[in-house]
N, C-alpha and C positions, 0 to 999 in steps of 0.2 A: 430794391435798386433797379430791377428790370423796368418797373413802371416809370421811374424817372428817366431812364435811358430812352424808353419809347416816347416819352413826352418831348425830349430834346430832338429826337429824330423827326417827329412831326413838326417841330419848330423849324428845323433845318429845311424841310421840304416846303414849308409855307412862306418863308421869307425870301425877299427879292435881292437883298444885299447883306453884306457883313454887319453893317451898323444896325440895321433893322433886326437882324438875328441876335446880335449882342443885347439890344434893348429888351427883346422878348425873353431871352434866356434869363436876364436879370429879373424882369418882372415875374416870370413864372417861378423862378427859384425862390423869390421872397414869398410868393403866394403858397408854395408847397411847404416852406419852412413855417409859416404862420399856421397852416392847417395841421402840420405835424406837432407843433408845440401845443396847440389847442387840444388835440387828441391826447397828448401826454398828460396834460392837466386833468382831463376827464378821467383817464385811467387811474391816475394817482388819487383822485377824489373817490373813485369807486373802491380802491384798495383801502383807503381810510375808513370808508363806510363799513366794509366787511370786518375790519379790525375792531371797530367799536360797536358792532352789532349787539343789540341787547342792552347796551349802556346808554344809548341815545336814540331818540326818535327822529326819523327823517320826516320833516314837515312838507317839503316840496323840493323840486329840482328847478332851479332858475338859471337864466343865462346872464353872462357878464361880458362886457367888452373892455379890453385893455389895449392901450396904445403902447407898442414896444418899438425899439429901435428898428426892427426889421418889418414892422407893419402892424396892422390891426389884428388882434386875436380875439375871437368870440368863442367862449366855451361855456359848458354847463357845469354847475356845481350844486351840491346839496345844502339846503338849509336844515340844520339839526337843532335839537334841544335836548340837553341833558335833564334828567329828572329834577323838576323844580327850578330849572335854570332858565336863562334868557336865550332865545333863538340866536344862532350865529352860523356863519359859513366857515367851516374849518379851512377850506382852501384859501379863502380871502385872508384869513389870519396868517397862514403860512407865507403867502405872497406879500404880506404887509399892506394890503389894500383896505382903506377905510370905506364905509358905506358911501355909495354914489361917486366914488373917486374914479376918474379915468386916469390910469397910471402911465407913466413913461419911465422905462428903465434906462439909465445912462451909465456908461463906463467912465469912471473918473478915478484918478489916483490909484490905479491898479485894483479897483473893485467895482462891483455893480451897485448902483444906488437908485432907489425909487424916488422920483420927483413928482 
């Protein structure tokens, strides 16, 4: 939290008026949120890898970009293969992402939906 507060203090010092400050706070807030969400996805992917260690082989770690309501999120995830199975990205399955799909999550009818 101290990091975010120091970021806002730097924005306050660097902006010439209230409107410019508000725009920068909005832009930086979205950027920080996207980075935090990407990091959360990577941590969850690592937790899944530890949980299934020995049951599946990690073939590589690749990057993926998804378009979300709050911005573009680029994250790393593991491509794995279970014994005798087809390679897949567990994190993509959990998020409901198809191969090569750039996703947009939207809030409709009191729930999140992948479009």
